[in-house]
C-alpha positions in Angstrom: -26.5 -13.1 17.4 -25.1 -12.8 20.9 -24.6 -9.5 22.6 -20.8 -9.6 22.2 -21.0 -10.6 18.5 -23.3 -7.6 17.9 -21.0 -5.3 19.8 -18.0 -6.5 17.9 -19.8 -6.1 14.6 -20.9 -2.5 15.3 -17.5 -1.5 16.6 -15.9 -3.0 13.4 -18.3 -1.1 11.2 -17.6 2.2 13.1 -13.8 1.7 12.8 -14.2 1.0 9.0 -16.1 4.2 8.5 -13.5 6.2 10.3 -10.7 4.6 8.3 -12.5 5.3 5.0 -12.9 9.0 5.9 -9.2 9.2 6.9 -8.1 7.7 3.5 -10.5 10.0 1.6 -9.1 13.1 3.4 -5.5 12.0 2.7 -6.4 11.6 -1.0 -7.9 15.1 -1.1 -4.6 16.4 0.3 -2.7 14.6 -2.4 -1.1 12.1 -0.1 -0.5 8.6 -1.4 -0.1 5.5 0.7 1.0 2.1 -0.4 3.4 0.9 -3.1 4.0 3.2 -6.1 2.1 2.1 -9.2 4.1 0.7 -12.2 7.8 0.2 -12.6 10.7 2.5 -13.1 11.6 2.7 -16.8 15.2 3.7 -16.0 15.8 0.6 -14.0 14.4 -1.6 -16.7 16.6 0.1 -19.3 19.7 -0.6 -17.0 18.8 -4.3 -16.8 18.1 -4.4 -20.6 21.5 -2.9 -21.3 23.2 -5.3 -18.9 21.5 -8.3 -20.5 22.6 -7.1 -23.9 26.2 -7.4 -22.6 25.4 -11.0 -21.4 26.0 -10.2 -17.8 24.7 -12.7 -15.2 21.9 -11.9 -12.7 24.5 -11.6 -9.9 26.6 -9.1 -11.9 23.5 -7.1 -12.8 22.5 -7.0 -9.1 26.0 -5.7 -8.2 26.0 -3.2 -11.0 22.5 -1.7 -10.5 21.9 -2.3 -6.8 18.5 -3.8 -7.6 17.2 -6.9 -5.8 17.4 -10.3 -7.3 13.6 -10.5 -7.6 13.5 -7.2 -9.5 16.2 -8.2 -11.9 14.6 -11.6 -12.6 11.2 -9.9 -13.0 12.6 -7.3 -15.5 14.5 -10.0 -17.4 11.3 -12.0 -17.8 9.3 -8.9 -18.9 12.0 -8.1 -21.5 12.1 -11.7 -22.8 8.3 -11.8 -23.3 7.9 -8.3 -24.6 6.7 -8.2 -28.2 
């Protein structure tokens, strides 16, 4: 390994250790980073109710304020649910 490759590798490892300690400290303090887990049951219920009324995706978007992708994802989940 060349000198610069070794230097880069050691620096990367050091930065990774610092980042891991920062994330661990944040978790101890109860802070959460990233996207929330799961989905909102209330939003799914709104989409289900709108689908029962035979509303189109565009009408559901206007009614609920959800994104097109969310409405389509919820619609698919509801269609494939047992």
